[in-house]
C-alpha positions, -999 to +999 in steps of 0.1 A: -122+078+253-093+072+228-100+075+191-092+042+174-068+041+144-064+012+119-031+008+101-035-008+067-002-022+053+006-044+024+030-046-005+027-025-037-004-033-056-019-057-031-052-038-030-050-014+000-067+016-017-095-007-030-099-021+005-103+015+018-130+023-008-150-007+004-145+003+040-158+038+034-188+024+015-198+003+045-189+027+073-226+035+080-219+072+088-188+067+110-167+099+107-134+085+092-102+104+085-077+089+060-040+094+061-024+082+029+013+077+026+028+070-008+063+063-022+069+087-050+059+124-054+026+119-072-003+112-049-022+086-069-040+068-041-051+100-024-065+113-056-084+081-062-100+082-027-108+119-030-127+111-062-145+081-047-179+098-046-189+080-014-213+100+008-196+115+038-161+112+024-148+147+016-115+160+004-108+173+039-110+138+053-081+127+031-046+137+042-017+128+020+019+123+031+038+119-002+074+113-011+085+100+022+080+067+041+058+074+071+078+050+093+109+071+086+094+106+090+073+102+122+084+134+139+083+156+108+051+143+091+031+118+111+028+135+145+018+170+131-008+153+109-023+134+138-024+165+160-041+184+132-068+158+130-073+156+168-076+194+170-105+196+145-138+210+159-152+176+151-124+151+154-128+118+135-144+089+151-119+066+135-085+071+117-074+049+089-037+050+079-027+035+045+011+031+046+032+029+014+040-006+001+076-001+013+067+010+049+074-011+080+044-010+103+062-015+136+080+019+138+047+036+129+028+017+157+056+026+182+049+063+173+015+060+190+034+058+223+046+094+218+031+116+246+015+139+221-010+112+210-008+083+234-036+096+257-059+104+227-054+076+201-050+039+202-041+014+174-073-006+170-055-030+147-030-036+119-044-050+087-020-066+061-033-069+026-016-097+007-016-103-031-023-141-034-009-145-070+023-126-061+030-148-031+021-179-051+047-169-077+074-169-050+083-132-052+092-130-015+118-152+002+109-158+039+136-184+046+164-162+057+188-191+062+183-204+027+189-170+013+221-167+033+233-201+022+226-193-014+245-160-011+275-178+004+275-203-025+274-176-051+293-143-045+273-127-073+243-128-049+259-106-023+229-085-016+199-085+008+163-092+000+144-060+010+111-070-005+111-103+014+119-085+047+092-058+042+066-086+034+076-106+064+075-076+088+040-066+076+027-101+083+045-103+117+028-070+128-007-079+116-039-085+136-058-094+105-046-106+070-067-098+040-057-124+014-067-106-018-071-116-055-080-152-045-100-155-078-067-156-096-053-188-080-067-223-078-077-240-045-044-259-041-023-228-047-044-208-023-037-234+004+000-230-002-002-193+001-021-197+034+008-219+046+033-192+037+013-166+056+010-189+086+048-191+089+050-154+098+017-149+118+005-161+151-023-187+154-047-160+165-044-139+134-073-144+111-070-146+073-099-133+052-099-144+016-112-116-008-118-107-044-112-070-052-105-065-015-142-065-006-143-065+032-170-050+053-160-022+077-174-043+106-146-068+100-118-043+096-128-018+124-133-025+161-106-051+165-097-035+198-061-048+199-044-017+214-013-027+194+009+000+208+008-015+243+025-047+232+043-038+200+077-050+213+063-085+214+059-085+176+093-094+161+107-075+130+135-082+106+147-047+114+146-048+153+184-044+154+184-012+133+167+011+158+136+015+137+156+026+106+157+009+072+171+018+039+148+029+010+177+034-014+169-001-027+140+014-046+135+040-073+104+059-085+098+085-112+068+100-129+060+097-167+038+124-183+016+112-212-001+130-240-038+121-246-041+084-254-062+073-283-060+035-277-059+024-240-054-012-251-022-003-269-010+016-238-017-015-216+003-037-240+032-013-238+031-012-200+029-050-198+060-053-221+079-027-201+072-044-168+084-077-181+115-063-198+127-038-171+116-057-139+092-029-128+073-035-095+044-012-100+029+014-124-001+035-113-016+068-123-041+086-145-045+088-183-064+112-205-083+091-231-091+110-262-128+116-267-137+105-231-150+129-205-139+106-176-105+103-160-089+069-166-071+052-137-043+027-146-030+001-121-002-023-131+011-050-108+035-076-122+022-084-157-014-075-149-026-041-162-060-029-150-078+003-160-111+020-152-128+053-153-132+068-118-147+103-123-154+131-148-126+156-154-135+187-134-144+221-149-112+239-156-091+209-146-061+202-167-065+169-185-031+153-182-017+118-181+008+109-153+021+075-143+043+067-114+068+039-120+083+021-090+110-006-090+142-017-073+173+004-076+188+006-111+158+011-132+166+022-168+145+054-166+152+066-201+144+033-217+112+028-197+100+063-206+105+054-243+088+021-239+057+036-223+055+065-247+056+041-277 
């Protein structure tokens, strides 16, 4: 019998890692292996999941593929990782793959047709996690003709919209859509967001509204879609690029921080920096002076969230590190100064 694999996709900060934490907490003993792919060279999401404290979730169950989009490094990274998991004395009963926010799901699903894994693993389903307030704010343009017309009318807009294309491709490939952060929009706005989602998904694709990405594993696992068998029927904005797409539209870098005495002041600086420098995402860990717990920071748009996830380990170096992600052209020096204060 093939081992089922679930691909969890979604834009930066939509709630994928939080979704996986809920999934693990309701897995009822299912032996799950996690493959975490991040954009940037600091494995924040993997570290958060390793420190989740959920029974049955060990460090060995979390495999990180950092600093490389999984859909572009299939042969070098993804296939060896899958083979390693399958050759374990006790292979996982289910594999969950969290793609980076910049990854296209279709090339990854197509990799499941490689002979090395096709006979042993099937794609149970593709789950797209969507940030309701972000979509409501019109951050993604899904009317390609309107974008083209606007570009022709104004030569200064002679550039593509990679964020919109990634967003649309993730929806087009989905078997299930998790519409997250619904508590941050009103009923009318939520209906509009659902309409936007419906433009890129089939009628059979279910949309699950959530707060803090709380979805039971019984909803996420066991879809039984065998997506790899009919992936060509799921259109992509990048079908004419032979599975290739350009990540040069994005920049990321890591900011190291000294111990922070006032987390509220740091949050204010982050919010101001995001607004001024058009940053897409900030995430990482902070050492709060006088606290024994590690502090996690997640910043999406102008929203800055922070929480303590686990105690600092014995002998562990207490250090603050934040990953900053944005479109090409970020003013790295200025952003570093703004965050440091």
